[in-house]
C-alpha positions in Angstrom: 21.8 4.4 22.8 19.7 3.6 20.1 19.4 5.5 16.5 17.6 5.2 14.0 17.7 5.6 9.9 17.5 4.8 6.8 20.1 3.6 3.8 20.6 6.5 1.8 18.8 9.8 2.4 17.3 10.8 -1.9 14.3 8.4 -1.9 11.8 8.5 1.0 9.0 11.2 -0.7 7.6 11.4 2.8 10.2 12.8 4.6 10.5 15.7 2.4 8.7 19.2 2.5 6.3 20.1 -0.9 9.8 22.7 -1.5 12.2 20.2 -1.0 15.1 20.1 -3.9 17.3 17.4 -4.4 20.0 19.4 -2.8 18.2 19.8 0.5 16.8 16.6 1.0 19.6 15.1 3.4 18.4 18.1 5.3 14.6 17.4 5.9 16.0 14.1 6.3 17.7 14.7 9.4 15.1 16.3 10.5 13.7 13.0 11.0 16.8 10.4 11.5 19.7 11.1 13.5 21.7 8.7 11.5 22.5 7.4 7.9 23.8 4.8 5.3 25.9 6.3 2.5 25.3 4.0 0.3 26.7 5.4 -2.8 30.0 5.2 -1.4 29.8 1.4 -2.2 29.6 2.3 -5.9 32.0 5.6 -6.5 34.1 7.1 -3.3 32.6 10.6 -2.7 34.9 13.3 -3.1 35.9 15.6 -0.3 33.5 18.4 -1.7 30.6 16.7 -1.6 31.4 15.0 2.1 31.7 18.4 3.3 28.7 19.8 2.1 26.7 16.5 3.5 28.4 16.9 7.2 27.5 21.1 7.2 23.8 20.2 6.2 23.5 17.8 9.0 23.4 18.8 12.8 26.3 18.3 15.0 25.7 15.2 16.5 24.3 13.6 12.8 26.3 10.6 12.0 27.0 8.7 9.0 27.5 4.8 8.0 29.6 4.7 5.0 29.2 1.9 3.1 32.5 0.4 2.1 33.8 0.6 -2.0 33.0 -2.1 -4.0 36.4 -3.1 -5.2 37.2 -3.3 -1.3 34.2 -5.6 -0.3 35.4 -7.9 -3.3 32.4 -7.1 -5.8 34.7 -6.1 -8.6 36.8 -8.9 -8.1 40.3 -7.7 -9.9 38.3 -5.5 -12.0 39.6 -2.6 -10.2 39.3 1.5 -11.9 42.6 2.2 -9.7 46.3 2.0 -11.1 46.9 -0.6 -8.0 44.8 -1.3 -4.7 46.8 0.6 -2.7 45.6 3.3 -4.2 41.8 2.5 -3.7 42.3 1.6 -0.3 44.1 5.5 0.2 41.1 6.7 -1.5 38.7 5.6 0.6 40.6 6.1 3.8 40.8 9.6 2.4 37.1 10.0 2.3 36.5 8.1 5.7 38.6 10.2 7.6 36.7 13.7 5.8 33.8 12.6 8.2 35.9 11.7 10.8 37.4 15.1 10.9 33.3 16.2 11.0 33.3 13.9 13.9 30.4 12.4 11.7 31.4 9.2 11.2 29.6 5.9 13.3 31.2 3.4 11.1 32.6 2.0 7.8 30.0 -1.0 7.1 32.3 -3.7 5.1 29.1 -5.5 3.3 30.9 -8.9 1.7 29.2 -10.7 -1.2 27.5 -13.7 -1.4 29.9 -15.6 -2.7 32.4 -14.9 0.1 32.2 -17.7 2.4 34.2 -18.8 5.8 37.4 -19.9 4.6 40.6 -19.2 6.1 41.6 -17.0 2.6 39.0 -14.7 3.4 39.1 -14.6 7.1 42.7 -13.4 6.7 41.4 -10.8 3.6 39.0 -9.3 6.4 42.2 -9.1 8.4 44.3 -7.2 5.4 41.2 -4.8 4.9 41.4 -3.8 9.2 45.1 -3.1 8.4 44.5 -0.9 5.0 41.6 0.9 7.1 43.4 1.4 10.5 41.9 3.2 13.3 38.4 3.5 11.5 35.3 1.4 13.3 34.5 -1.2 11.1 31.0 -3.2 10.9 31.4 -6.8 8.9 28.2 -7.8 7.3 28.6 -11.3 5.8 26.0 -12.4 3.0 27.1 -16.0 3.2 25.1 -18.9 5.8 28.8 -20.3 6.4 29.8 -17.8 8.1 26.9 -19.2 11.2 27.1 -22.6 9.9 26.4 -24.7 13.5 29.8 -25.7 14.0 31.4 -22.0 12.9 28.9 -19.3 14.2 31.1 -19.3 17.7 34.5 -18.5 16.2 32.9 -16.1 13.7 31.4 -13.8 16.5 34.8 -14.6 18.8 37.1 -13.5 15.2 35.2 -10.3 15.0 35.5 -9.8 19.0 38.9 -10.1 18.7 39.7 -8.2 16.1 37.3 -5.3 17.4 35.1 -5.4 14.4 31.2 -4.4 14.9 29.0 -7.4 13.9 26.3 -6.5 11.7 23.2 -8.1 12.9 20.8 -8.5 9.4 16.9 -9.0 9.4 16.7 -10.6 5.7 14.9 -13.2 3.7 15.9 -16.9 4.7 16.7 -18.4 1.1 19.7 -20.4 0.8 23.2 -19.9 1.1 23.5 -16.5 0.3 21.1 -15.4 2.9 22.4 -14.8 6.7 20.1 -16.2 9.6 19.7 -13.3 12.3 22.1 -13.3 15.0 21.5 -10.5 17.8 25.1 -10.6 19.2 26.8 -8.0 19.8 31.1 -7.7 19.3 31.9 -4.2 19.9 31.0 -1.3 21.9 28.3 -0.4 18.9 26.3 -2.9 17.1 24.6 -2.6 13.3 21.3 -4.0 12.8 20.5 -3.7 9.2 16.8 -4.2 8.4 16.2 -5.8 4.8 12.8 -7.1 4.3 11.8 -10.5 4.3 10.6 -10.9 0.8 12.0 -14.7 0.1 10.7 -14.9 -3.5 12.3 -11.2 -4.6 15.7 -12.2 -2.7 15.7 -15.5 -4.6 14.7 -14.1 -8.0 15.6 -10.5 -8.4 15.8 -10.0 -12.4 18.0 -8.1 -14.0 20.3 -5.9 -13.1 17.9 -2.7 -14.1 15.1 -3.4 -11.7 16.8 -5.9 -9.1 16.7 -3.6 -6.3 12.2 -3.3 -6.7 12.1 -6.2 -6.2 14.8 -7.7 -3.8 13.6 -5.1 -0.9 10.0 -4.8 -1.9 8.6 -5.4 1.7 6.3 -3.6 4.2 6.6 -5.1 7.9 3.4 -5.5 9.7 2.9 -4.6 13.5 3.6 -7.6 14.8 6.9 -8.2 12.9 8.4 -4.9 14.1 7.0 -5.8 17.7 9.6 -9.0 17.3 12.4 -6.2 16.4 12.0 -4.3 19.2 12.5 -6.7 21.0 16.0 -8.2 19.3 16.7 -4.1 19.5 16.1 -4.0 22.8 17.9 -7.5 23.4 21.3 -5.6 21.5 20.8 -2.6 23.8 21.7 -4.9 26.6 25.0 -5.9 25.1 26.5 -2.8 23.5 26.7 1.0 24.3 25.4 2.2 21.1 22.7 0.4 18.6 22.4 1.6 15.1 19.5 0.4 13.5 19.0 0.7 9.2 15.9 -0.1 7.3 16.5 -0.7 3.8 13.4 -2.2 2.6 12.5 1.0 0.5 11.4 -0.8 -3.2 8.2 0.5 -2.7 9.4 3.6 0.3 8.2 0.7 3.3 11.4 2.1 5.1 10.8 5.3 6.5 6.9 4.9 7.9 8.6 1.0 9.4 11.6 3.1 10.8 9.5 5.4 12.4 6.6 3.1 14.1 10.0 1.3 15.6 11.1 4.4 17.1 7.4 4.7 18.3 7.4 1.0 19.4 10.4 1.7 21.4 9.3 5.0 23.1 12.5 7.4 21.5 12.6 11.0 20.9 15.9 12.0 18.9 17.0 15.3 20.0 18.6 18.1 18.1 17.3 16.8 14.8 17.4 19.7 12.0 13.8 21.8 11.9 11.4 20.8 9.5 11.2 22.6 6.7 7.7 24.4 6.0 5.7 23.9 3.1 5.5 27.6 0.8 1.9 28.2 1.8 2.2 26.9 5.4 0.7 29.4 7.9 0.1 32.1 5.3 -3.7 32.1 5.7 
C-alpha cells in the first residue's frame, strides 16, 4: 500500500473549506489524505485529551506518524524539562500508546540532528531509544552524511534491518555533511519517504530562529521531478508492504499540491476519507 500525506495539518490553505475553523482543520485535511505527520510532538509531548480528539476527528483507517520529542533525539542535548530522562521517555511512551490504542499509530519518527554522526556511541544510543520505547514501530531519519559514506552505507542499512527499524528515505538538498543522499532502500515491512524540497541555498543559509522554516523548505517540485519521485516510490513498494510518503516542502504552501500531483502520477485513490465540508452558500441557489 502506498499512502501520501503532509507534515502537519494546520498550514495547508488549499485543503480547507471557507468555513473551516482551526479546530476543524484536521477533519478537513483527512478528506484529502490518509496519513499525516504530527510534528508538534517534536516540540512538546501532546496530552491524551488532544490525541483522543485527533483520533476521533479522523476516519477509522487514518494513520499518524508521530515525531519523537526533541529531548529523545538529542536536539536539546542535556537541557531537558523533565526531572529524569526516564520521565521523558515514559511521557512520550504514554503519548504513542494512546495513538496505538485507537489503532492509528503508523510509526514514531526519530529524526536525529545534523551533528548526530556515525559513531559507536550514537549507534548504542539508537539501541537505547529502542529499549526505552519498546513495541513501537520506530522510523530512523539521519541528517548526517557519515551514515551513508561509502564504507558505512551497507552497515547502516544492515543495522536498521537487524534492529527492525524503519528506514526513512529522504529527498533533500545536497548541502554538505548535514544532509543525506536519497537511498531508496527499505529495511522493514514499512518504509518512510520524507520529501523536504531541493532548496540548497535555503538549507545552508536558513537565517535566524524566527524565519528558518520559511527559507529552508521553500521549494516547488516540477513535473519532471515529481515523475522521478514516483519512480522511487514504486521502487520502495517492491521492497516493503507499506510505503508512507510525506511532503515537507511547505514554506510557500507547495506541499499539498505537490502531494496531490504525485498521487495522480501514481494513479492512487484513497478510500474512506472524511467527507469534504461544503462552503456555507454552496448548493443554496
